[in-house]
C-alpha positions in Angstrom: 40.6 19.1 -36.8 37.1 17.8 -36.4 35.4 15.6 -38.9 33.3 18.5 -40.0 36.3 20.8 -40.5 38.1 18.0 -42.5 35.0 17.4 -44.6 34.9 21.0 -45.7 38.7 21.4 -46.1 39.4 18.6 -48.5 38.1 17.4 -51.8 35.5 14.6 -51.8 38.1 12.0 -53.1 40.3 12.6 -50.0 37.4 12.4 -47.6 36.2 9.2 -49.3 39.7 7.7 -49.0 40.0 8.5 -45.3 36.5 7.1 -44.6 37.4 3.9 -46.5 40.7 3.6 -44.7 38.9 4.1 -41.3 36.5 1.3 -42.1 33.4 3.4 -42.7 31.5 4.7 -45.6 31.5 8.2 -47.1 27.8 8.4 -46.3 28.5 7.7 -42.7 31.4 10.2 -42.5 29.2 12.8 -44.2 26.5 12.2 -41.6 29.0 12.6 -38.8 30.4 15.8 -40.4 27.3 17.6 -41.5 24.7 16.4 -38.9 27.3 16.1 -36.1 26.5 12.5 -35.7 28.2 10.6 -32.9 31.5 8.9 -33.2 32.6 6.0 -31.0 36.0 5.7 -29.6 37.1 3.0 -32.1 36.0 5.1 -35.1 37.6 8.2 -33.7 40.9 6.3 -33.4 40.6 4.9 -36.9 39.8 8.3 -38.4 42.8 9.7 -36.7 45.0 7.0 -38.1 43.5 7.2 -41.6 43.9 10.9 -41.8 47.5 10.7 -40.5 46.6 12.8 -37.4 44.7 15.5 -39.2 41.5 14.5 -37.6 42.2 14.1 -33.9 40.5 11.6 -31.6 39.5 14.2 -29.1 38.1 16.5 -31.7 36.1 13.6 -33.2 34.7 12.7 -29.8 33.9 16.2 -28.6 33.6 18.4 -31.7 31.5 21.0 -29.8 34.6 21.9 -27.8 36.7 22.7 -30.8 34.3 24.3 -33.3 33.0 27.8 -33.2 29.3 27.9 -32.2 26.8 28.8 -35.0 25.8 32.5 -35.0 22.7 32.9 -33.0 20.2 35.6 -34.0 17.5 37.1 -31.8 14.0 37.0 -33.1 12.8 40.2 -34.7 
């Protein structure tokens, strides 16, 4: 699961706890999830541990490979 998928799948309290346990803030995690901010290797590993494997390191580092692309519409 990517950080974005985790963010939308769980209540705010759970996301806040995982962020804290990973050594980051809820605001930073939200930035990563919503704006697809970058995640370093260390934070990716900590998010994986803090979420008990629900957020995977690879999916944190390369979310574009694991998420469906946004629907693209042609101009009218």
